[in-house]
N, C-alpha and C positions, 0 to 999 in steps of 0.2 A: 211784348215779352212779359210773361207771367212768372211770378215767384210762388213756389210750392213749398209749404212748411211741413214739419213733422206733426203727427197727430198723437198726442199723449194725454191720457185721462180726460178725453172729451174736448181738448183745446188744440187749436192749430198754433204751433209754437216754433220759434227758431231753434236751430241746433245749438248745443252748448259750445261747440267749437267755433261757430260763426262762419265755418267754411261752406262753400257752395260748389255745385258742379252743373254742367250744361247738359241739356237734353236736346239732341239734334234730330232733324228729319233725315233719315238715311237716303232718301231719294233726291233731296235738294241741298242738303247740308245746312238748311236754315235753322235758326235757333227757335225751339218750341218754348222753352222755359228754363228757369234756373231753380235748382232744387237744393234744399238744405242737406248737408252731409252730417249724418248722425255719428256720434262716437259712443264710447263705453258708458259715459254718464247718462246719455239719453236712453240707452238700452236699459240701464238700471232703473231709471225713472219710469219707463214704460212698463217694465216687469212689476215694479211695486204697485203701479196703478192697476194692472191686470190682476195681481194677487188680491188687492183690496176689493176689487169688484167681483171676485169669484163667488164668494158665499151667497151674495144676493142674486147674482145671475143664475147660478146653478140650482138655487132653491126656487127660482121662478118656474112655474109649471111649464113643461115643454110646449103645450099648445099655445101658451102666451108668448113664448120665445118665437114660435113659428109665425105668429101674426106679423112680427116685424119683418121676417123674411118674405112673407107674402106681399107686404107693402113695398119692400125693396124690389121685388120682381116686377111689380106694376110700374114703378118708377123707371126701372131699366127698360121696360117695353116702351114707355113714353119717350125715352131719350136714345133709343136704339140707333137712329141714323146719326145723331150728333156724336155719340160715342164711337160709332164705326168710322166716321170721318177723322176723328181725333186719333183713333188707333192707326189708320192708314198713314197719317202724318208722322206719328211717333215710331211705329214699328216698320212700316213700309208695305205690308201685305196689301194686295189689291182689295178694292172696296167690297166686292162681293164676299171675299173671305173674311174681312173685318166684320161684316154684318153677321156672318156665321159664328164668329168668335163671341160677339155680344149675345147672340141667340143662345149659345151654350150657357152663358152666365144666367140668362133669364130662365132657361130650362132647369138648371141645377138649383136655382133659388126656389122655384116652385116645387121641385122634387124634394129638396131637403126640408122645406116648410111642411110638406105632407108627412114627413117622418116625425114631425112634432106630435102627431096623434098615434104614433106607432111605437118607435123605439123598443121593439119587441124583445122580451126575454122568453124563457121557456118554463113550462110547468111539467112535472114528471112525478110518477108515483114513488113513494118511499118504500123501502123494503121492510119498514116497521109500521105497526098500526098507530093510528092517531098522530100521524106526522105528515107534514106537507112540504114539498120541495119545489123551489123555483129559482130562476136566475133573473137578475135585473141589470140594466146598463147604467153606469154612472160616468159622469165626465171625468176626464183625466186631471184637469187643473189648468195651469197656464201653459199654453202651447205656442211654439214658435213655428211660423210658416215662412219658407224661403222659396220664392217662385222665379221662373225663368222669363226671358224676354219674348219668346216666340208666340205665346198666347197670353197677351197682357192683361186680359180681364177674365177669360175663361178659366185658366188654371188657378188664379187667386180665388175665383168663385168656387171652383171644385173643392178647394180646401176650406175656405172661410165659412161657407153656408152650412155644411154638415157639422163642422166643429162648433159653430154657434148654436145650432138647434140642439146639439148634444149637451150644451151647458158649459162649455169651456170658455175661458177668456184668452185673448189672442194677441200675439206680436207678429205683425206681417212685415216682412222685408222683401219688397219687390226687386227685380233686376234693375240695375242702374241704367240700362239702355231703354227701358220702357216703364218708368215708375208712375207716369201720370194717370194711366188707366186704372191702376190700383188705388191711387188717391181718389179718383172719381168714384170708384166702387165704395170706398170708405165714406165719402160724402153722402152717397145715396143711402147707405145703412144708417148714418147719423140722422139724415132727414126722415128715415123710416121709423126712428124712435129708439135706436140702440142706446142703452144707458152708458154713462161715462165710464171709461176704463175697460170696457168689455173688449173693444177692438182698438188696437194702437198700430200705427204705421210708421216705420222708420226707413228713410231712404239713405243710401250711402253704400260704402264699399263692403264687399263680402269679407275681406280680411279683417275688418274692424267690426261692423254691425253683425255680420253672419257669425263670426267667431265668438262674439260676446253672447249671442243667442245660444249657441251650442254649449258654451261653458257656464252660463248662468244656472246655478243649482236650483233656483226657484222654477225654472222652466222644466216641466215634467216630460214633455214630448216635443219632437221636432219632425215636421213633415217637409221634405225637400224634393224638388224636381230640378234636375240639372245634370251636370257632367258626372261621369263615372269617378274621376279623380276626386272631386269634391265630396261626392256621396260616400266614398270609402273613408275619407277623412272624418266626415260627420259621424259615421257609424262607429269608428274607433274611438273618437273623442266622447261621443254620447255614452258609450259603454262604461266610461269611468264613473259616471254618476247614475248608471242604470236607467238612462232615459229611454222612453219609447221612441224609436227612430223609424220613420217610414220613408222609403226611397223609390224614386222613379228616375232612371239614369240613362235613357236613350236606347238606341237600337241600330241594327244593321239588317234591315228587314228584307226578306226574300219575296219576290213575286214570281211564281212559277207559271209558265205557259206551256201546256201540253199540246200534243199534235192534233187533238180533237177540239181545241179551244176555238171560240169565236174571236178571230184575230182583231176585228175592228173594236170589239168590246175590250179586249186585252190592251190594245194600244190606248184606248181611252183611259184605262186604269193606270197604265204606266205614266202617261203624260200627267195625270192628276197626282199620282203618288210620288213621282220623281221631281216634278217641277212646280207643283202647288206650293205656295209660301216660299218659293225659290229654294225648295228642298230643305227648308229650315224647320223640320218637324222630327220629333223622335220616332214617329211612325213612317217616315218617308220610305218609298220603295227605292232603295239605293242599289239593290241587286235584282236583275231580271234573269231568271234561270229558265232557259227556253229549250224545248225539244229540237233536236237537230233537223227534223223533217220540215219544221215550219220556220226555222231560224232565219234564213235569208229573206223570206217574205215578211216576217215580223219586223226585221231590222229596216227594210226598205220603207215600210209603212210608218215606222216610228221616226225615221229620219225626215220623211216628207212632212209629217205632222209637226215635228219639233221646229223645223225651219220656219213655220208660219207663226210661231209664238212671238208676240210683241213685248219687248221689255220697256219699262218706263215707270212713271209716277203712278202709283196705285189709285190715285184719285181720278185718273182718266179712265173712262168706261171701256175704252178699247185696249187697255193694258192687260196682258195675260200673266206676266211675271214681274214682280216688283224687285226692289233692291235687296242686297245683303245688309244685315243689321249694322255692321261697322267695318272699319278699315282692317282691323285685326282679323276678323272672320273672312274678309275678302282675300287677304293674303294667305290665310290657311287653306282656302279652297284652291287657289292658284298653286300652292305648294303641293297639294295632293295630285293635281293634274300633272305636274312635273314628275312626281313620284311614279304615277301610273305609266307615263311614257318611258321612263327609265327602267321600269320593271318589265317592259316589253308588251304592254297593252297597246292596242291600236286606237288612236283618237280619231273617230269618224265624224264628229261634229262638235263645234264649240271649243271650249277650253280657254277662253280669253276673258280678261277683265275688259269691260266696255269703257273706253277712255272718253269719248265725246260727252257722255252723260255726266252731269255734275255729281251725282251720288255714287253709291257703292253697288255697281252692277256687274254680274257675271253671266256669261252666256250659258244657256242650257247645254249640257255637255254629255256626250255618249261615248263610252269605251266599248270596244269588242276585243276578242282574243284575250279575254281576261281569265286567268286561272284562279281557282278558289283561294289559294294561299297568298295572293298578292295583297299588299296593304290596302289598295283601293277597294278590295273585296272583303276586307276584314275590319277596317277601322271606320268609325263614324266620321264622315266628312262634314255633314250638316250644311250642304249646299246643293245646287242643281246639277249634280253629277250622278250618272247611273252607269253601272257596269253590267254588260251582257255576258252571260256564261252559257255555253252550249252543253247539253246533256243528251244521253241516249234513251233514258227511261225515267219513270217516276221514282224508282229507288235511288238512282244517282241524284236526281233533283232534290229529294228530301235529305240525302246525306250531305250535299253541299249546303242546303238551307241551314242545316244544323252545325255547320263547321265554324261558326263564329262564337265569340264569347257572349253576345247579347241574345235575348229571347223575348222581344216585345211583340211585334206584329208580324203577320205573314199572310200570304194570299196564294190561291191557286185558281187558274182559269182552265176549266176542263168540262166537257160534257159527259164525263164518265163518273158515275156515283162512286165507283170503287176508288178512283183516284182521289175524289173529294174526301172520302172517309179515311183513306191512308194518310192524307195530309192532316186531318183533324187528330188522328191518333198518334202520329209519329213526329210531326214538326214540333220542335222545342220552342214554344212561344206562348205568351199569355193570351194572344188573340189570333184567330185564323178566319180569314174571309174566303168565301167560295164565290168565284166569278164577280168579285169586287176588289177594289184596290186595297192597299194596306192602311189607308187612312179613312176615318169616318166613324169614330167611336160615338156611341149614344150614351147619354148621361145616366140612364137607368140600369146600365149593365156595368159589371166590374171592369176596371181599366188598370192594366199593369202587366209586368212581365216576369220572366224567370232568369236564371243565370245572372249575368252581370247587369241586367236591366233593373233589378230590384231585389228587395229582401223579403218578399212574401206578402206584403200588404197590397191592397187594391183600392183605388179610388173609384167613385161612381157607384150607383146602386146602393143596396143595403150595406155593401162592404165599406162604403164611406163612413157609415155610422160606426162600424167595427173599428175603423182606423182611429176614431176620436173618442172612444169610450173604453172604460174598464168593465169587465164582466164580473159580477159578484154573485156567488151562490148563497141562497138563503134557505134555512131549515126552520120550519115551525113545528115544535113538538108540543102537542096539547094533551098528551097522555097523563100528565100530572105525576110522572115518575121518571127516574133515570132509565133511558133506553140506550143500549150500546149497539151501534151499527156493526155488522159482521159477527157480533157475538150473541146477541139476543135473538137469533134466528133459529127456530126449531125445524 
């Protein structure tokens, strides 16, 4: 059993409270480690350290900041398998998915490091003679990062790497269910040469650590990935101090299958989208909207394939679906299955907690005869549950796709280019896949959604730099006289 401490001002230190909490393997319920539970005093100390480090770090040339990220990327590559196995033990996802999670962290580290020689602004002509205009990007200051449990190293890296290369100093609060991978990421950045105070990590409860991060006036921005309820609260509380708030808060993602689709390919996409990571992704394909002509055939193929999925410990190579993260989430999924049955949906497969296994396992579950207004078709379940909805044409499919409050990811399977472009133009989502599942974002492209999924910011790509910088407009007037824009124009 290992003890994991807080990281404040370049030192691993115990919490001020002296309290600890357990980190459990959700597949076996074995203890992975004990973690220190931070409190308000720890947050204050970390923020003070980050504030003290800001001037030096922000004035370090961006290419020099990037060198540290390049070194971290190489260390991540060297430790990929070790980190993937640790992730499977801590979070539960199967080993091949854990390797992909670590690879995302590697990719974003390299990509963000490359931005150290870019950080582009713009130049533009002035309306006045002997005057030059441009924009530059400046770091925001001390930034709070609050991350979820389902991508324990990828999502922290999505936030940490661009925020660092942009010149910010950071307070990272990982999810209490999967804090160890974030700790390992911090250790790697420390080994890569990150100066004291630039990155601090605090483990503990959201109601204490998260709340202190949101309310601390020295923290200029908060980036959050998690539930809609918490995101709304952060947005409201952050507004009191005019903080920059970036939110990514989940989805109820539609996967449309038209009558001209390749059904084998579509079933591949449904299986991966609905049951990959046991459905515990914000981009999970939780609604399949299928044309009535192919609906029976699609359903039969999906049931046949789903029955073959093997549940178990993600470290075993023959496992297809791993555990649910904790008992609370397991009960939530079971509750939604009961809701679906009471609403009149037909449970055609699964729907049960798996009792013989020691951990938190739920059967891959398929509902049919689902109407778009049912709760199982409207609310994010975050588990291996998919609802099938029958439609007559592409217009009805898109109307149903847009009938939820979220707008993160979407997908359409069709051989018709017209259908594809209708989906691109009319589906209300930040991401649309054509003939691919709803999951599979690449780090060099913007990631995020609309409506209740987010508040307009995007992670990934150059938009990640936008999330963690302020834009400053600069005017050079070398005319040697007072010139008045909009007035001194003949």
